[in-house]
C-alpha positions as a printed Julia matrix, in Angstrom:
687×3 Matrix{Float64}:
  86.87  119.2   104.64
  89.17  117.75  102.16
  91.31  114.75  102.32
  91.4   111.37  100.68
  91.99  108.89  103.49
  91.91  105.27  102.41
  91.0   102.88  105.19
  89.45  100.42  102.8
  90.53   99.23   99.39
  88.92  102.19   97.68
  87.63  104.78  100.13
  85.32  107.08   98.15
  86.92  110.09   96.52
  84.08  112.28   97.72
  85.77  112.18  101.12
  88.1   114.7    99.56
  85.31  117.17  100.21
  84.14  116.04  103.61
  87.0   114.56  105.6
  90.06  116.32  106.83
  92.67  116.28  109.51
  92.9   116.93  113.23
  93.75  120.2   114.89
  95.81  120.02  118.06
  96.28  122.83  120.53
  98.1   122.63  123.81
  95.73  125.22  125.24
  92.63  123.07  124.74
  91.75  119.96  126.7
  87.97  119.98  126.53
  86.82  116.43  125.78
  84.38  115.8   122.98
  80.84  114.69  123.64
  80.41  110.94  123.06
  79.87  110.47  119.34
  80.57  106.77  118.72
  77.54  104.66  117.89
  76.95  101.51  119.91
  77.83   98.13  118.48
  74.81   96.05  117.43
  73.75   93.56  120.07
  74.05   90.61  117.69
  77.84   90.9   117.3
  79.12   87.6   118.76
  81.25   87.62  121.89
  84.02   85.86  119.97
  84.45   88.8   117.56
  87.73   90.71  117.46
  87.05   94.36  118.24
  88.81   97.38  116.74
  88.46  101.04  117.72
  87.98  103.7   115.06
  89.21  107.1   116.26
  88.84  110.55  114.74
  91.29  113.06  116.17
  91.88  110.77  119.1
  88.17  110.49  119.92
  86.37  107.17  119.63
  84.02  107.5   116.65
  83.27  103.93  115.62
  84.23  100.28  115.61
  85.12   97.3   113.51
  84.25   93.75  114.57
  85.64   90.66  112.82
  84.58   87.05  113.33
  84.15   83.72  111.57
  80.52   82.71  111.34
  79.0    79.28  111.68
  78.93   79.2   107.87
  82.74   79.38  107.84
  82.63   82.83  106.22
  84.52   85.88  107.43
  82.16   88.53  108.83
  83.19   92.18  109.25
  81.04   94.9   110.77
  82.25   98.51  110.4
  80.75  101.85  111.41
  81.68  105.34  112.52
  80.01  108.69  113.15
  81.46  111.88  111.68
  79.17  114.86  112.22
  76.11  112.68  111.69
  77.65  111.09  108.64
  79.5   107.83  108.39
  79.18  104.29  107.01
  77.56  101.29  108.65
  78.29   98.1   106.73
  78.42   94.34  107.17
  80.72   92.38  104.88
  80.54   88.6   104.51
  83.42   86.97  102.64
  84.04   83.37  101.7
  87.72   82.61  101.08
  89.43   79.87   99.11
  92.32   77.79  100.43
  94.77   80.56   99.47
  92.84   83.24  101.37
  91.37   84.88   98.26
  87.7    85.87   98.41
  85.5    83.8    96.12
  82.38   85.67   97.2
  81.5    88.81   99.12
  78.32   90.61  100.05
  78.23   94.04  101.67
  75.06   95.65  102.99
  74.28   98.77  105.01
  74.84  102.44  104.2
  77.77  104.52  102.97
  79.3   107.7   104.4
  76.47  109.93  103.16
  73.86  107.4   104.29
  73.0   106.08  100.84
  72.1   102.37  100.87
  74.85   99.85  100.11
  74.26   96.55   98.35
  77.48   95.15   96.89
  78.1    91.61   95.63
  81.08   89.74   94.19
  81.52   86.14   93.13
  84.16   84.01   91.43
  82.87   80.88   89.72
  84.59   78.67   87.12
  87.16   81.36   86.33
  84.61   84.14   85.86
  84.51   87.04   88.31
  81.25   88.97   88.61
  80.55   92.11   90.63
  77.64   94.46   91.17
  77.19   97.42   93.47
  75.22  100.66   93.5
  77.76  102.24   91.15
  78.92   99.57   88.71
  78.57   96.0    87.55
  80.56   93.71   85.29
  82.25   90.4    84.8
  85.66   89.25   83.64
  87.35   85.96   82.83
  90.49   85.56   84.93
  93.31   83.06   84.6
  95.61   84.4    87.33
  95.09   85.4    90.96
  92.93   88.53   91.14
  91.36   90.5    93.96
  88.04   92.34   93.8
  88.5    95.8    95.29
  85.23   96.45   97.09
  83.94  100.01   96.94
  82.4    99.69  100.4
  84.79   97.23  102.02
  85.78   97.37  105.68
  89.28   98.45  106.8
  90.65   94.99  107.57
  89.91   93.74  104.05
  93.09   95.39  102.85
  95.01   92.73  104.78
  93.45   90.06  102.56
  94.64   91.95   99.49
  98.12   92.32  100.93
  98.38   88.64  101.78
  97.19   87.65   98.31
  99.8    89.91   96.69
 102.59   88.7    98.97
 101.77   85.11   98.02
 102.04   86.18   94.36
 105.52   87.75   94.37
 104.28   91.04   95.77
 101.66   91.95   93.19
  98.12   91.04   92.24
  95.58   92.0    89.59
  92.76   94.17   90.87
  89.18   93.85   89.77
  87.51   95.57   88.0
  90.9    96.94   86.84
  94.38   97.88   87.94
  97.17   96.12   89.77
  98.37   96.34   93.35
 101.98   96.03   94.52
 102.8    95.32   98.17
 106.14   95.88   99.87
 107.2    95.59  103.49
 108.74   98.87  104.67
 109.61   98.47  108.37
 108.69   96.49  111.48
 108.11   97.16  115.16
 107.73   95.4   118.48
 105.05   97.19  120.48
 103.37   96.65  123.81
 100.08   97.76  125.38
  98.23   96.61  128.5
 100.79   93.88  129.09
 100.49   92.42  125.57
 103.23   92.4   122.96
 102.91   92.36  119.19
 105.42   92.14  116.36
 103.99   94.12  113.45
 105.16   95.2   110.01
 104.33   98.23  107.9
 103.42   97.53  104.28
 103.03   99.93  101.4
 100.24   99.04   98.98
 100.55  100.76   95.62
  97.76  100.89   93.05
  94.88  102.06   95.26
  95.55  105.8    95.25
  97.92  108.41   93.82
 100.59  107.22   96.26
 101.11  104.13   98.42
  98.53  103.24  101.06
 100.13  102.12  104.34
  98.83   99.37  106.62
 100.18   97.55  109.66
  99.97   93.75  109.69
 100.7    91.4   112.55
 101.93   87.84  112.3
 101.06   86.0   110.14
  99.81   88.78  107.86
  96.76   89.63  109.96
  95.36   93.16  109.87
  96.54   95.16  112.86
  96.06   98.87  112.15
  95.66  101.71  109.7
  96.71  105.13  110.99
  96.74  108.69  109.72
  96.65  112.16  111.23
  92.93  112.32  110.44
  92.01  109.03  112.01
  93.07  105.52  112.96
  91.75  102.04  113.45
  93.53   99.75  115.92
  92.62   96.71  118.04
  90.6    97.62  121.08
  93.03   98.24  123.95
  95.85   99.35  121.64
  94.77  102.97  121.22
  97.88  104.17  123.03
 100.05  102.73  120.24
  98.73  105.07  117.55
 101.41  107.72  118.0
 104.17  105.09  117.87
 102.76  103.64  114.67
 102.27  107.06  113.14
 105.83  108.16  113.95
 107.32  105.06  112.33
 105.01  105.39  109.32
 105.83  109.07  108.87
 109.56  108.31  108.68
 108.89  106.01  105.75
 106.62  108.52  104.03
 109.0   111.41  104.57
 111.88  109.43  103.15
 109.83  108.87  100.01
 108.91  112.58   99.88
 112.56  113.6   100.12
 113.44  111.27   97.26
 110.69  112.76   95.09
 111.92  116.26   95.88
 115.43  115.29   94.8
 114.23  113.82   91.51
 111.37  116.09   90.48
 112.27  119.6    91.72
 114.69  121.2    89.25
 116.95  124.02   90.43
 118.43  125.93   87.47
 121.73  127.3    88.79
 121.51  130.51   86.75
 117.77  130.96   86.6
 115.06  130.47   83.96
 114.2   132.21   80.7
 110.62  131.73   79.52
 110.94  133.0    75.97
 108.15  134.46   73.84
 105.31  133.96   76.32
 101.97  135.73   76.24
 101.98  137.11   79.78
  98.75  137.51   81.73
  98.82  140.93   83.37
  96.86  140.28   86.57
  96.42  144.03   87.17
  94.61  144.75   83.91
  93.33  141.26   83.19
  94.85  141.42   79.7
  97.53  139.5    77.84
 100.83  141.15   76.98
 101.97  139.35   73.87
 105.41  137.91   73.15
 107.36  138.54   76.35
 110.56  137.14   77.82
 110.37  136.5    81.55
 113.63  135.88   83.4
 113.96  134.53   86.92
 117.0   134.2    89.14
 116.92  132.43   92.46
 113.41  132.75   93.88
 112.56  136.07   92.18
 111.43  137.43   88.84
 114.25  139.55   87.41
 112.73  141.04   84.28
 109.74  141.04   81.93
 110.7   142.37   78.49
 109.55  142.33   74.88
 110.85  139.24   73.08
 113.46  140.33   70.52
 114.38  136.95   69.15
 116.92  134.47   70.4
 118.84  135.76   73.43
 122.33  134.93   74.51
 122.1   133.43   77.97
 124.68  132.27   80.46
 125.44  128.6    80.92
 123.16  127.12   83.53
 120.07  129.11   82.52
 117.11  126.88   81.67
 115.54  128.21   78.46
 111.89  127.32   77.91
 110.27  128.05   74.58
 106.94  129.6    75.6
 105.89  130.7    72.11
 102.12  130.63   71.73
 101.62  129.71   75.36
 100.14  131.8    78.18
 102.2   132.58   81.26
 100.14  133.17   84.39
 101.04  133.98   87.97
 100.92  130.83   90.07
  97.33  129.9    90.88
  95.82  129.98   94.38
  93.42  127.49   95.94
  91.76  129.4    98.76
  90.14  126.35  100.39
  92.47  123.41  100.92
  93.17  120.78  103.56
  96.65  119.68  102.6
  97.33  115.95  102.47
 100.12  113.68  101.37
  99.58  113.81   97.6
  98.4   117.39   97.33
 101.78  119.01   96.7
 102.36  117.07   93.49
  98.73  117.31   92.36
  98.59  121.06   92.91
 101.92  121.94   91.32
 101.16  119.73   88.32
  97.95  121.77   87.91
  99.71  125.13   88.21
  98.65  125.81   91.81
 101.56  127.28   93.76
  99.78  128.63   96.88
  96.98  127.2    98.98
  95.17  128.42  102.06
  94.71  125.51  104.45
  91.41  125.94  106.26
  91.73  123.14  108.86
  94.34  120.51  109.43
  96.41  118.83  112.1
  98.43  121.74  113.44
 101.59  119.85  114.26
 101.7   117.77  111.09
 100.75  120.71  108.84
 103.45  122.96  110.26
 106.0   120.15  109.96
 104.97  119.58  106.34
 105.18  123.3   105.64
 108.72  123.37  107.03
 109.74  120.33  104.97
 108.5   122.12  101.85
 110.48  125.24  102.77
 113.56  123.09  103.4
 113.22  121.32  100.06
 112.54  117.93  101.65
 109.03  117.66  100.24
 107.36  118.9    97.08
 104.51  121.24   97.88
 102.87  124.6    97.48
 103.18  127.65   99.65
 100.74  127.13  102.54
  98.78  129.94  104.2
  97.58  128.92  107.68
  94.0   129.19  108.91
  92.95  127.48  112.14
  89.63  125.9   112.97
  87.6   126.27  116.18
  84.52  124.23  117.11
  82.49  123.4   120.21
  82.08  119.91  121.69
  78.96  117.99  120.77
  78.13  114.81  118.9
  78.5   116.64  115.56
  81.65  118.65  116.08
  84.24  118.68  113.34
  87.28  116.43  113.46
  89.34  118.75  115.61
  90.61  118.96  119.17
  90.25  122.73  119.33
  86.86  122.53  121.02
  85.73  125.46  123.12
  82.82  125.76  125.56
  83.51  129.1   127.24
  84.58  132.57  126.2
  87.89  132.13  127.98
  88.6   128.92  126.05
  87.57  130.57  122.79
  89.89  133.52  123.26
  92.75  131.24  124.35
  92.32  129.15  121.2
  92.55  132.25  119.01
  95.62  133.47  120.89
  97.3   130.1   120.46
  96.76  130.15  116.71
  98.22  133.65  116.6
 101.26  132.45  118.55
 101.77  129.65  116.03
 101.79  132.05  113.08
  98.27  131.53  111.77
  96.68  134.42  109.9
  93.01  133.42  109.91
  90.43  131.75  112.13
  87.73  129.45  110.76
  84.59  129.07  112.87
  83.01  125.66  112.41
  79.45  124.37  112.48
  78.98  123.41  116.15
  80.42  126.56  117.72
  77.95  127.86  120.27
  76.34  131.03  118.89
  77.12  132.94  122.08
  80.86  132.31  121.52
  80.97  133.68  117.97
  81.32  137.37  118.99
  84.22  136.58  121.35
  86.08  134.58  118.69
  85.66  137.37  116.14
  86.69  140.04  118.64
  89.8   138.17  119.77
  90.79  137.35  116.19
  90.43  140.91  114.97
  92.32  142.21  118.02
  95.13  139.86  116.99
  95.04  141.06  113.38
  93.57  137.77  112.14
  90.88  137.34  109.5
  87.7   135.46  110.46
  85.71  133.15  108.23
  83.82  129.93  108.48
  80.71  127.85  108.3
  77.53  129.28  109.73
  77.08  127.6   113.15
  73.9   125.65  113.87
  70.99  127.87  114.95
  72.47  130.87  113.16
  72.12  132.29  109.66
  74.71  133.93  107.45
  73.42  137.5   107.87
  73.95  137.24  111.63
  77.56  136.18  111.15
  78.18  138.99  108.67
  76.79  141.55  111.11
  78.99  140.12  113.88
  82.1   140.6   111.73
  82.84  137.58  109.52
  85.37  138.65  106.89
  84.28  135.85  104.59
  81.95  132.86  104.4
  82.86  129.34  103.3
  80.51  127.38  100.99
  77.56  128.59   98.93
  75.17  126.25  100.78
  75.44  128.45  103.86
  74.52  131.5   101.78
  71.44  129.68  100.51
  70.44  128.54  104.01
  70.3   132.19  105.07
  66.84  132.24  103.44
  65.63  129.04  105.1
  66.17  129.75  108.82
  63.89  126.88  109.76
  66.8   124.56  108.8
  68.7   124.88  112.05
  70.77  121.7   112.44
  73.47  122.78  110.02
  76.16  120.99  112.0
  74.67  117.72  110.69
  74.36  116.22  107.23
  71.35  118.53  106.78
  73.73  121.26  105.61
  74.38  119.11  102.51
  70.98  117.5   101.94
  68.61  120.39  102.64
  70.17  122.88  100.19
  69.68  120.25   97.5
  65.99  120.18   98.36
  65.27  123.91   98.74
  67.67  125.96   96.61
  65.67  125.36   93.43
  62.8   127.31   94.97
  64.89  130.36   95.89
  63.77  133.55   94.13
  66.97  135.48   93.41
  64.97  138.62   92.66
  63.2   138.56   96.03
  63.59  141.29   98.61
  65.33  139.0   101.15
  67.99  138.06   98.6
  68.54  141.67   97.57
  68.69  142.77  101.21
  71.27  140.07  102.0
  73.4   141.09   99.05
  73.31  144.71  100.24
  74.49  143.53  103.67
  77.39  141.64  102.1
  78.3   144.73  100.09
  78.23  147.01  103.12
  80.52  144.67  105.08
  82.81  143.88  102.11
  82.35  140.18  102.85
  84.42  137.78  100.75
  82.83  134.58   99.48
  84.51  131.19   99.21
  81.81  129.32   97.27
  83.43  125.86   96.65
  81.04  125.18   93.79
  82.79  121.95   92.79
  81.71  120.26   96.03
  78.04  120.8    95.29
  78.32  119.98   91.61
  79.81  116.61   92.56
  77.06  115.88   95.07
  73.99  117.3    93.33
  74.73  116.77   89.63
  76.16  113.23   89.78
  74.44  110.07   90.92
  75.98  106.86   92.25
  77.71  105.18   89.33
  78.39  108.45   87.48
  81.62  110.4    87.18
  80.9   113.98   88.35
  80.86  116.45   85.43
  83.98  118.31   86.53
  86.1   115.16   86.56
  84.91  113.74   83.24
  87.64  115.5    81.24
  90.35  113.83   83.34
  88.75  110.62   84.65
  90.39  108.36   82.07
  93.81  109.71   83.05
  93.45  108.87   86.72
  94.61  105.68   88.44
  91.94  103.0    88.07
  90.96  102.81   91.72
  90.88  106.61   92.11
  88.61  106.78   89.07
  86.3   104.16   90.63
  86.1   106.25   93.78
  84.66  109.11   91.75
  81.61  106.94   91.07
  80.58  107.41   94.69
  80.72  111.22   94.76
  77.08  111.85   93.94
  74.36  111.91   96.57
  71.18  109.85   96.41
  68.31  112.36   96.57
  65.14  111.59   98.53
  62.38  110.02   96.43
  61.05  112.48   93.9
  63.92  114.93   94.44
  66.31  113.89   91.67
  65.46  116.74   89.32
  65.2   119.18   92.24
  68.8   118.48   93.29
  70.0   119.3    89.79
  67.91  122.45   89.59
  69.24  123.45   93.0
  72.79  123.35   91.75
  71.83  125.3    88.65
  70.3   127.92   90.96
  73.56  128.01   92.96
  75.38  128.83   89.73
  72.87  131.59   89.01
  73.33  132.88   92.56
  77.12  132.95   92.1
  76.66  135.04   88.96
  74.36  137.44   90.78
  76.88  137.82   93.6
  79.59  138.68   91.06
  77.4   141.17   89.23
  76.67  142.77   92.6
  80.33  143.61   92.98
  81.12  141.02   95.65
  84.52  139.38   95.85
  84.45  135.73   94.75
  87.33  133.56   95.93
  88.44  130.39   94.19
  88.6   127.57   96.7
  87.84  123.92   96.17
  87.61  121.84   99.37
  88.01  118.99   96.9
  90.63  116.94   95.09
  93.84  118.95   94.81
  94.71  120.5    91.47
  92.04  119.12   89.18
  89.2   120.59   91.24
  90.56  124.14   91.02
  90.45  123.92   87.23
  86.79  122.97   87.53
  86.09  125.74   90.05
  87.35  128.28   87.52
  85.2   126.73   84.79
  82.13  126.94   87.04
  82.88  130.6    87.76
  82.8   131.26   84.02
  79.62  129.21   83.74
  78.15  131.57   86.35
  78.89  134.52   84.09
  82.22  135.76   85.44
  84.52  136.65   82.5
  87.53  134.32   82.17
  90.07  137.11   82.65
  88.35  138.16   85.88
  88.31  134.56   87.08
  92.06  134.41   86.48
  92.52  137.65   88.41
  90.53  136.15   91.3
  92.72  133.04   91.29
  95.97  135.04   91.32
  96.35  138.7    92.31
  93.01  139.11   94.07
  93.71  136.06   96.22
  97.11  137.44   97.15
  95.52  140.78   98.03
  92.9   139.16  100.26
  95.67  137.49  102.23
  97.84  140.67  102.2
 100.57  138.84  100.28
 100.41  140.8    97.02
 103.71  142.53   97.71
 105.43  139.28   96.73
 102.8   137.26   94.9
  99.89  137.42   92.48
 101.39  139.05   89.39
 104.3   138.61   87.0
 106.29  141.62   88.11
 110.06  142.09   88.5
 111.02  141.69   92.13
 108.12  139.42   93.03
 108.53  135.74   93.84
 108.89  133.5    90.81
 105.57  131.64   90.99
 104.53  131.01   87.4
 102.25  128.71   85.44
 102.72  128.17   81.71
  99.71  126.73   79.86
  99.02  125.79   76.26
  96.4   128.01   74.65
  94.7   131.13   75.93
  92.59  130.69   79.1
  91.4   134.31   78.88
  89.34  133.18   75.89
  88.68  129.55   76.89
  89.06  128.99   80.61
  89.38  125.23   80.11
  92.84  125.81   78.66
  93.86  126.24   82.3
  93.94  122.43   82.41
  96.82  122.33   79.9
  99.74  123.04   82.22
 103.12  122.74   80.5
 105.61  124.11   83.03
 105.25  125.36   86.61
 107.69  127.47   88.63
 107.38  127.95   92.38
 109.97  130.02   94.28
 112.18  129.79   91.19
 112.14  125.99   91.26
 111.09  124.34   88.02
 108.53  121.53   87.8
 107.35  119.6    84.79
 103.72  118.52   85.2
 104.27  115.43   83.05
 106.89  114.2    85.54
 104.68  114.93   88.55
 101.64  113.26   87.03
 103.69  110.22   86.05
 104.74  109.77   89.68
 101.08  109.99   90.71
  99.98  107.39   88.18
  98.12  110.01   86.11
  98.32  109.45   82.36
  99.39  112.27   79.99
């Protein structure tokens, strides 16, 4: 669950918590059950049809046509585990191809209603949607960036910018820059097309890539998670993706050259207050020296040292030096390396991604060709039905399940994640095969099961606090659908944490030493924010984010059923209380986000403290305890001579005020030095 994937001008940021990339496995060929909704019958025969694919499986469509009113009509829909948008956009364009009006109706990804309007009249632009409204006088070409626009609308933006020397003002705010990167001649089903790849900057932390045909018409948008291409051109996706990846990887290599600093004689962090992850206490006024990828010494600061030429000396006086932070629930995407390192996160556990692309990215990071964290590999397994996760590792039999586990082991994975549509009868075989291979097992709770059953069968950990809550509401069975998000918002407020069932479940977790990956930030975003509101955890940083990313945050909150607004909020408050009870019961709480890289981990730690976990314990959980869970504490998790030089220097004392964790000053990963200000600047994040 985690990846920002922009098909449209601003694809909602909440997708960071619900969309993620494909898994591929040569041992699996089981086709998915049909999941694509049918096109409405009133789409005219003259419409141009596009296929929307998730992990190579048809999941939706786009249709584009010019109506009898002369307006451009775009219908867009897809199905992702019962979620997905269904919108109709109607745009009227001026003689230069710029929209002068647009209406969008339908529903968004989480099925909330969409009603979005834009108009330009006498030099005044006006817009209103479920999340915002405003108006602005404009005297130069400007483009309204629709929150719920269809994929092909980005071609209109690109054309407008290209007609304006490669840039255009965005409404409500921001500016987009468009640059052609490469071009291709491709062929499918006897048809040939000459297409060009364009990079659109200003919509996200990094450029958004689109393919345009001649003359500037939308052709495709592709990514490892999904793709949209003209119907009949599905076979071209890999060709487009290969060419696009070369451009992206060239950019990544350039960033690595400019932003990763390699002190030839090591680093001296002088006068730091070192967080001792073993004791959870600060050791005041220490000098920490690194050489190569390792920590060489940790000694009492005795004043100014003589150091060899080539040693980078960092004055850490008054600052806190922590082991590099861990995010135990990630789905690594293109921008995540910079976002995580800027936030002090040096290791992530990836809990579902495209196997081939993730392993290639991991190798590029190791080779110094891309900036990124250390990545711990966990592989997902699901079963084929209309609600299966975006993965091709879909198993229907015990033999297929065991083969999938074996394949992950062969590829170097250390953990298996069971997803929501796995057939209950296959769960024991997956756990058995994983444990026989020395792999950990975690996951969602599959539909028609409850958490206690999975614990008894051998889950080593459980992802997401909603599945813990649903253990006490077994009548909610379809947890492979959107119900796993909506129903906990409706029922958690009523949960009695002192009840016998809760106490019995906690005892079961204790007996099995089950770890808990709660991802509290996901549910805070959805239950505590409403459309048009910045979620609480992002309010401290929202004004620093790129304008269009900040707008996307307005869509993170869910729309509760009538009469349930207060209940949703009370349900999240009860989740926080539950997290505190789990901690006080001696259970191991992991710090994972399944949300926007970097910033969300800071919020996850704050929510842990809000739940009653002491700040120093939270910091232990996010460093040494995480390394221990993954059996990597020999090299990571504490500031100890001989261990890998993964370090995070922050202003202030997060053991007293956990929010100081947001104030990263310097980050070291494998002895390589990064300055968060430089990384954030590249991402368009303000100081």
